[in-house]
C-alpha positions in Angstrom: -18.2 49.0 14.1 -17.9 48.6 10.4 -14.2 49.2 10.5 -13.7 46.5 13.1 -15.7 44.0 11.0 -13.6 44.9 8.0 -10.4 44.3 9.9 -11.6 40.9 11.2 -12.8 39.9 7.7 -9.5 41.0 6.2 -7.5 38.9 8.8 -9.7 35.9 8.1 -9.2 36.1 4.4 -5.5 36.5 4.8 -5.4 33.5 7.1 -7.3 31.3 4.6 -4.9 32.4 1.8 -1.9 31.4 3.9 -3.5 28.0 4.8 -4.2 27.5 1.1 -0.7 28.3 0.0 0.7 26.0 2.7 -1.6 23.1 1.7 -0.6 23.6 -2.0 3.1 23.5 -1.1 2.7 20.2 0.8 0.5 18.7 -1.9 3.1 19.5 -4.6 6.0 18.3 -2.5 7.7 21.7 -2.3 7.4 21.5 1.5 7.4 18.5 3.8 4.3 17.8 5.8 4.7 19.0 9.4 2.9 16.1 10.9 4.0 12.5 11.5 5.6 11.0 8.3 3.6 7.8 9.1 0.7 9.5 7.3 2.7 10.0 4.2 2.4 7.2 1.6 5.1 6.0 -0.7 4.0 5.2 -4.2 4.0 1.5 -5.0 6.1 0.5 -8.0 3.9 -0.1 -11.0 5.1 -3.7 -11.4 4.2 -4.5 -7.7 0.9 -2.6 -7.5 -1.4 -5.7 -8.0 0.8 -8.4 -6.5 -0.9 -10.7 -4.1 0.7 -13.3 -1.9 -0.5 -16.9 -1.7 -2.8 -17.8 1.1 -1.2 -20.1 3.7 -2.4 -23.7 4.2 -4.3 -24.0 7.4 -2.0 -24.7 10.4 1.2 -23.4 8.8 3.7 -22.6 11.6 6.5 -20.0 11.6 9.8 -21.4 10.4 12.7 -21.4 12.8 14.8 -18.3 12.0 18.0 -20.4 11.6 16.2 -22.3 8.8 15.4 -19.2 6.8 18.1 -18.4 4.3 17.9 -14.7 3.2 19.4 -12.7 0.4 19.5 -9.0 1.2 19.4 -6.4 -1.6 19.6 -2.7 -1.0 17.3 -0.8 -3.3 17.0 2.4 -1.3 19.8 4.3 -3.0 21.4 4.9 0.5 24.6 3.1 1.3 24.9 0.9 4.4 21.3 -0.1 4.9 21.8 -3.5 3.3 24.7 -4.3 5.7 22.7 -3.0 8.6 19.8 -5.3 7.8 22.2 -8.2 7.4 23.6 -7.6 10.8 20.2 -7.3 12.5 18.8 -10.3 10.8 21.8 -12.4 11.7 21.5 -11.2 15.3 17.9 -12.4 15.3 19.0 -15.8 14.0 18.3 -15.7 10.3 20.9 -17.1 7.9 21.9 -14.3 5.5 23.5 -16.0 2.5 24.0 -13.0 0.2 24.3 -9.2 0.5 24.3 -6.7 -2.4 22.8 -3.7 -4.1 19.7 -4.0 -6.3 21.1 -3.8 -9.9 20.0 -3.5 -13.4 21.0 -6.2 -15.9 24.0 -4.0 -17.0 25.3 -4.0 -13.4 24.4 -0.4 -12.5 22.6 0.2 -9.2 18.9 0.9 -9.2 16.2 1.6 -6.7 12.6 0.9 -6.0 9.9 2.6 -3.9 8.7 -0.2 -1.7 10.3 -3.0 0.3 9.5 -6.4 -1.1 10.1 -10.0 0.0 10.4 -12.6 -2.8 10.1 -16.4 -2.5 9.2 -19.5 -4.3 6.4 -22.0 -3.7 8.7 -24.0 -1.4 9.4 -20.9 0.7 6.0 -19.4 1.5 6.2 -20.1 5.2 9.8 -18.7 5.3 8.6 -15.5 3.5 5.7 -15.0 5.9 8.1 -15.6 8.8 10.6 -13.0 7.5 7.8 -10.5 6.5 6.8 -10.3 10.2 10.0 -8.4 10.8 9.3 -5.7 8.3 6.5 -3.0 8.2 4.1 -3.9 5.3 6.5 -5.4 2.8 5.1 -6.5 -0.6 5.2 -10.3 -0.9 6.2 -11.4 -4.4 6.0 -15.1 -5.6 8.7 -16.0 -8.1 9.8 -19.2 -9.9 12.7 -20.2 -7.7 12.7 -23.9 -6.7 14.4 -23.6 -3.3 13.3 -22.1 0.1 15.6 -19.1 0.0 13.9 -15.7 0.5 14.9 -12.3 -0.8 14.3 -9.0 0.9 14.7 -6.0 -1.3 14.9 -2.8 0.7 12.8 0.0 -0.9 12.9 3.8 -0.4 10.1 3.4 2.1 12.3 1.4 4.4 12.8 3.0 7.8 13.6 0.2 10.2 12.8 -3.3 11.0 9.9 -4.1 13.4 11.2 -4.2 17.0 11.9 -7.8 17.8 9.7 -7.8 20.8 6.8 -6.6 18.6 7.2 -9.2 15.9 4.6 -11.4 17.6 5.5 -14.8 16.2 5.1 -17.9 18.3 6.5 -21.2 17.1 3.4 -23.0 18.3 0.9 -20.6 16.8 0.0 -20.9 13.1 0.8 -18.0 10.8 -2.1 -15.9 9.5 -2.6 -15.4 5.8 -2.6 -11.8 4.6 -5.9 -10.2 4.0 -5.1 -9.6 0.3 -3.9 -13.2 -0.3 -5.1 -15.3 -3.2 -5.3 -19.1 -3.8 -1.8 -20.2 -5.0 -3.2 -21.9 -8.1 -4.4 -18.5 -9.3 -1.0 -16.8 -9.1 1.7 -16.6 -11.8 5.2 -16.7 -10.4 7.5 -14.0 -11.6 11.1 -14.5 -12.7 13.6 -14.8 -9.9 15.9 -11.9 -9.5 19.4 -12.9 -10.6 22.2 -10.3 -9.7 24.4 -9.5 -12.7 27.7 -11.4 -12.5 30.7 -9.0 -12.2 33.3 -9.5 -15.0 35.9 -10.5 -12.5 33.7 -13.3 -11.3 33.1 -14.8 -14.8 34.8 -18.2 -15.1 38.0 -18.2 -17.1 36.7 -20.5 -19.7 33.9 -18.0 -20.6 36.4 -15.2 -21.4 36.8 -14.8 -25.2 40.2 -16.1 -26.4 41.2 -12.6 -27.8 40.6 -11.1 -24.4 42.5 -13.7 -22.4 45.8 -12.6 -20.9 48.9 -14.0 -22.5 50.6 -16.8 -20.6 53.9 -16.2 -18.9 
């Protein structure tokens, strides 16, 4: 009897040790969690952690997709996702005016953890309209004067929301986000300006000593 209890106790201890080792491996990132990745959270970039979108004026309607001009920037570190987003957005009716990688001021590519949508005060409705097509993007108010909207794909990007699940109705007002704040309390950030490649710099800006000789 005592031997049987000892065996059972030993097996139980071994099982608990194995569970503990597995949990530690998942916690430290050495092993991927075996359950749905939807439960795994991506760390929000520090500069976006406390960002709040402006609350919408009551009765704000979705903007017609054709009237939403979008710049798409790939910050995932994975090639092709920007182009894929451009194609999908265009197929849904959005006007994509620019496609590129997210870059540092020196022109080198960079990444960020979360997907964000940036817009100016004139483009709040456009931003909310576009945001409905992405799962939980961070909405960032910046100082642009026009109605263009940027989508920066982050490492947490998996796919757009299925079009039939977007749930926008042109006759039904948009809903403000739960974390929104009064627009007068927000400080717009600087608008992202992609570095200009050397080949695109106007000729008159090239120093004389670097200009090619005529003839």
